[in-house]
C-alpha positions in Angstrom: 95.3 98.6 95.6 95.8 100.5 92.5 97.1 104.1 94.6 99.5 101.4 96.6 100.3 99.8 92.9 101.0 103.8 91.8 103.1 104.4 94.8 105.3 101.0 94.5 105.9 102.4 90.4 107.1 105.8 91.4 109.3 104.5 94.2 110.4 101.8 91.2 111.5 104.3 88.4 112.8 106.7 90.9 115.3 104.2 91.7 116.2 103.6 88.4 116.5 107.0 87.7 119.3 107.3 90.3 121.2 104.0 89.7 121.9 106.5 86.3 124.7 108.9 86.6 122.8 111.9 84.8 119.7 112.3 87.5 122.2 111.1 90.7 124.5 113.7 89.9 121.3 116.3 89.2 119.9 114.9 92.8 123.2 114.2 94.9 125.7 116.8 92.8 128.1 113.6 92.8 128.6 110.1 90.6 127.4 106.9 92.0 129.7 104.8 92.9 129.3 101.5 91.2 128.1 99.7 93.7 125.0 102.0 95.0 123.8 102.0 91.0 124.4 98.4 90.5 121.8 98.4 94.6 119.2 101.5 93.0 119.0 99.5 89.5 117.8 96.5 91.3 115.9 98.1 93.9 114.2 99.5 91.4 113.3 96.6 88.6 112.2 94.6 91.6 109.8 98.2 92.6 108.6 97.8 89.2 107.9 94.2 89.8 106.1 94.4 93.2 104.0 97.2 91.6 101.9 94.4 89.0 100.5 92.4 92.2 97.9 95.0 93.0 96.9 95.7 90.2 96.1 92.6 89.0 94.4 92.1 92.4 92.2 95.0 91.6 91.2 94.1 88.1 92.4 90.8 87.1 94.8 89.6 84.4 93.0 90.9 81.7 92.6 94.6 82.7 95.2 94.7 85.4 98.5 94.5 83.3 96.8 96.9 80.7 96.0 98.9 84.1 99.5 98.5 85.4 101.7 100.0 81.9 99.0 103.2 82.0 99.6 103.2 86.0 103.8 103.4 85.1 103.6 105.7 82.7 101.5 108.0 85.1 104.4 107.4 87.4 107.4 107.9 84.5 105.1 111.1 83.4 105.2 112.6 87.1 108.8 111.6 87.8 110.5 113.2 84.3 108.1 116.7 85.6 109.4 116.8 89.3 113.2 116.1 87.8 113.4 118.4 85.6 111.2 120.9 88.1 112.2 120.4 91.6 115.3 117.5 91.7 114.7 116.7 95.6 111.0 117.1 95.4 111.3 113.9 93.7 113.5 112.3 96.0 111.6 113.2 98.8 109.0 111.6 97.1 110.0 108.8 97.2 110.0 107.2 100.3 107.1 108.9 101.3 104.9 107.2 98.5 106.5 103.4 100.2 105.3 104.4 103.4 102.3 105.1 101.6 101.9 102.6 99.4 100.1 99.7 101.8 98.0 102.2 103.3 95.3 101.9 100.2 95.3 98.1 100.6 94.9 97.9 104.4 91.8 100.5 104.0 89.6 98.3 101.0 
């Protein structure tokens, strides 16, 4: 559950970063359209909201929310490092994280 939350949080933060002109241009060498930017922003916020339930299910409400904030910090740190040094790798890791997100939950 914890790894699921981390993977979904990374994908959400990546979507939010790509919604920004600077990061989108850094990765794709062009600015996003207004529609693309808006869709990425909504997808990012939705993914961040969906990353909360696995943390709460793993630890309960009292510990789950602070732990989720810590997981957001870890995901953000990984994204910052990847966007700084290997922006294309950061992009490739997003879909991989979403595909891998359900597996820790299914495995127990």
